[in-house]
PALUM-529387 format. One record per residue (C-alpha): y, x, z; residue in three letters. Coordinates in Angstrom, 2 decimals. Example, Ala and Ser with C-alpha at 12.3 -4.5 7.8 and 13.67 -1.06 7.14 Angstrom:
BEGIN
+---------+---------+---------+------+
!      yy !      xx !      zz ! rest !
+---------+---------+---------+------+
!   -4.50 !   12.30 !    7.80 !  ala !
!   -1.06 !   13.67 !    7.14 !  ser !
+---------+---------+---------+------+
//
This chain:
BEGIN
+---------+---------+---------+------+
!      yy !      xx !      zz ! rest !
+---------+---------+---------+------+
!   -2.81 !    1.87 !   10.36 !  unk !
!   -4.45 !    2.49 !   13.72 !  unk !
!   -1.37 !    1.25 !   15.60 !  unk !
!   -1.95 !   -2.13 !   13.91 !  unk !
!   -5.63 !   -2.31 !   14.84 !  unk !
!   -7.09 !   -0.50 !   11.86 !  unk !
!   -8.46 !   -1.72 !    8.59 !  unk !
!  -10.24 !   -4.75 !   10.01 !  unk !
!   -7.14 !   -6.06 !   11.77 !  unk !
!   -4.98 !   -5.61 !    8.67 !  unk !
!   -7.60 !   -7.35 !    6.52 !  unk !
!   -7.57 !  -10.32 !    8.90 !  unk !
!   -3.76 !  -10.46 !    8.91 !  unk !
!   -3.56 !  -10.65 !    5.12 !  unk !
!   -6.53 !  -12.96 !    4.73 !  unk !
!   -9.03 !  -10.75 !    2.95 !  unk !
!  -12.39 !   -9.52 !    4.16 !  unk !
!  -12.90 !   -6.24 !    5.96 !  unk !
!  -15.51 !   -5.38 !    3.34 !  unk !
!  -12.96 !   -5.75 !    0.54 !  unk !
!  -10.70 !   -3.20 !    2.22 !  unk !
!  -13.45 !   -0.87 !    3.40 !  unk !
!  -15.12 !   -0.54 !    0.00 !  unk !
!  -11.99 !    1.00 !   -1.43 !  unk !
!  -11.10 !   -1.92 !   -3.63 !  unk !
!   -7.45 !   -2.37 !   -4.43 !  unk !
!   -5.32 !   -4.52 !   -2.23 !  unk !
!   -4.54 !   -7.71 !   -4.16 !  unk !
!   -0.95 !   -7.50 !   -5.46 !  unk !
!    0.10 !  -10.58 !   -3.51 !  unk !
!   -0.96 !   -8.86 !   -0.26 !  unk !
!    0.60 !   -5.46 !   -1.03 !  unk !
!    3.95 !   -6.20 !    0.67 !  unk !
!    2.21 !   -7.27 !    3.89 !  unk !
!   -0.21 !   -4.34 !    3.90 !  unk !
!    2.66 !   -1.98 !    3.15 !  unk !
!    4.76 !   -3.34 !    6.02 !  unk !
!    1.85 !   -3.09 !    8.47 !  unk !
!    1.07 !    0.47 !    7.36 !  unk !
!    4.68 !    1.65 !    7.32 !  unk !
!    4.65 !    2.07 !    3.55 !  unk !
!    6.30 !    0.41 !    0.58 !  unk !
!    4.59 !   -1.92 !   -1.90 !  unk !
!    5.10 !    0.89 !   -4.43 !  unk !
!    2.91 !    3.16 !   -2.27 !  unk !
!    0.17 !    0.55 !   -1.93 !  unk !
!    0.07 !   -0.64 !   -5.57 !  unk !
!    2.05 !    1.69 !   -7.87 !  unk !
!    0.22 !    0.14 !  -10.83 !  unk !
!    1.95 !   -3.18 !  -10.09 !  unk !
!    5.23 !   -2.24 !   -8.41 !  unk !
!    5.89 !    1.03 !  -10.21 !  unk !
!    6.25 !    4.46 !   -8.68 !  unk !
!    8.04 !    4.77 !   -5.38 !  unk !
!   11.63 !    5.90 !   -5.63 !  unk !
!   11.47 !    7.46 !   -2.17 !  unk !
!    9.87 !   10.69 !   -3.33 !  unk !
!   11.60 !   14.00 !   -3.87 !  unk !
!   14.23 !   14.19 !   -6.56 !  unk !
!   13.27 !   16.57 !   -9.34 !  unk !
!   15.92 !   17.57 !  -11.81 !  unk !
!   14.86 !   18.35 !  -15.36 !  unk !
!   15.89 !   21.70 !  -16.74 !  unk !
!   17.70 !   21.71 !  -20.06 !  unk !
!   15.97 !   24.14 !  -22.40 !  unk !
+---------+---------+---------+------+
//
């Protein structure tokens, strides 16, 4: 995030307070796509509780027992 000006700059770009981001509160779901884009992530990475798990992780095959 530092290449985008850090937490305060990202908070300003998405229209939430620096305090909201710095206290570890969750990014509001409507801002997750913007925060993800600015941080080089996906919305799934920012809010997996809303967008589901990211499908960019490693593929793990289940073993048949």
